[in-house]
C-alpha positions in Angstrom: 24.4 72.9 36.1 26.9 74.3 33.3 26.1 76.2 30.4 27.9 77.8 27.5 26.5 80.0 24.7 28.2 80.5 20.7 27.0 83.2 18.8 25.8 82.2 15.9 25.1 83.5 12.1 22.2 81.0 11.6 18.4 82.1 12.2 16.4 79.5 14.7 12.8 79.7 15.6 12.4 82.5 18.1 10.7 79.0 20.2 13.3 77.5 22.5 14.0 74.1 21.3 16.0 71.4 23.2 17.7 68.8 21.8 18.7 65.7 24.1 22.7 64.3 23.6 23.2 61.8 26.2 23.4 60.7 29.5 26.2 59.9 31.8 25.8 58.3 35.2 28.5 58.5 38.1 29.5 55.8 41.0 30.6 56.0 44.1 31.4 53.6 46.2 29.6 51.1 43.6 26.7 52.9 43.8 24.8 55.9 41.9 25.5 58.9 42.6 25.3 61.6 39.9 23.3 61.6 36.7 24.6 64.0 34.2 22.3 65.2 31.4 23.7 66.7 28.3 21.5 68.7 26.2 21.7 71.5 23.4 19.6 74.4 23.1 18.7 77.3 20.3 16.4 80.1 20.6 16.4 83.0 17.5 15.5 85.9 19.8 18.3 84.7 22.5 15.9 85.6 25.6 16.7 82.5 27.2 17.5 83.3 30.9 16.0 85.3 34.2 18.5 87.8 36.3 18.3 87.6 40.0 15.8 90.2 39.9 13.2 88.9 38.0 11.0 88.2 40.6 8.1 89.7 39.6 4.7 87.9 37.9 5.0 86.5 35.7 8.3 85.1 37.2 7.6 85.4 40.6 8.2 82.1 43.5 4.8 80.1 43.1 4.0 81.2 39.3 4.6 78.5 36.8 7.4 80.5 35.2 9.6 81.2 38.9 11.6 78.3 37.1 12.6 78.5 33.3 14.2 74.9 33.4 11.8 72.3 34.0 13.4 69.3 35.1 10.8 66.3 36.7 12.3 62.9 38.3 10.2 60.4 37.5 9.8 56.1 38.8 8.9 53.0 37.4 7.0 51.1 39.6 5.5 47.7 38.0 5.9 49.2 34.5 4.1 52.2 35.5 5.1 56.3 35.8 4.8 57.2 39.2 6.2 60.8 40.3 8.4 60.6 43.4 7.0 62.0 46.3 8.8 63.8 49.3 8.0 61.5 52.2 5.5 63.0 54.7 4.4 65.8 52.1 2.4 65.7 49.2 5.3 67.8 47.3 6.8 65.8 44.0 10.7 66.0 44.0 12.0 67.2 40.7 15.2 69.3 39.9 13.6 72.9 38.5 16.2 75.7 37.9 16.2 79.0 36.7 19.1 79.7 34.0 20.6 83.1 33.8 20.3 85.2 31.1 22.0 84.0 27.8 21.2 86.9 25.5 24.4 87.7 23.9 25.1 91.7 22.9 25.3 93.1 19.9 22.3 92.9 16.9 22.5 89.4 16.3 20.4 87.9 18.9 20.1 83.9 18.0 21.8 81.6 19.9 22.7 78.0 20.7 24.7 76.1 23.4 24.9 73.2 25.4 23.7 72.6 29.0 24.8 70.0 31.1 22.5 69.3 34.0 24.3 67.6 37.0 21.4 65.3 38.7 21.7 63.5 42.1 20.4 59.8 41.4 18.4 59.6 44.9 16.4 62.5 45.3 15.4 62.3 48.8 17.4 60.7 51.7 15.9 57.1 52.5 14.1 57.7 48.6 15.6 54.7 46.3 13.6 54.1 43.1 14.9 50.9 40.7 14.3 53.0 37.8 13.5 56.6 36.6 13.7 58.9 33.8 13.6 62.7 33.2 11.1 65.0 31.4 13.0 68.5 30.5 11.4 71.8 28.7 12.9 75.1 29.0 10.8 78.1 29.1 12.2 81.7 27.7 11.1 85.3 28.8 8.6 85.3 26.7 7.1 82.5 27.7 7.4 80.7 24.4 7.9 76.7 25.8 10.4 74.6 24.0 10.1 70.7 22.9 10.0 68.2 25.9 13.0 66.4 26.1 12.5 62.7 28.1 15.7 61.1 28.6 15.9 56.7 28.5 14.6 55.2 31.1 17.8 54.7 33.9 18.2 51.5 36.2 19.7 52.3 39.3 22.1 50.9 42.0 21.2 53.0 45.3 
């Protein structure tokens, strides 16, 4: 994941906000290998991100807030949404991540910036869904939840 942050002098809501900017599917030897999803974010109080030391509740492993960027990988089978399950387990596949602290120094904490998610087209060896989409949500340190981004369905060649 790649991120950048720009200082702004405008006012944003203190609830984080995401905007979908598009996606690109990269190929390797004629097969889809990486999906790049481009997003923008804003947050009025700039409290996006976690430090590596943020491991106590509510940011402890196993907590719903351990990952502050939720990225669900969902397959379409016969027109129906199906979470993708890791073979021989009951775990659903996701690309959840912990964004590091983006809070600017100084008096003005409002931030905006861009994120590009670099996600594997095939989420697990042997899994070859033909169509997928992603649901993406961001949480700030105050546990405020952004709007949910839903990408278009991506027809894959795996």
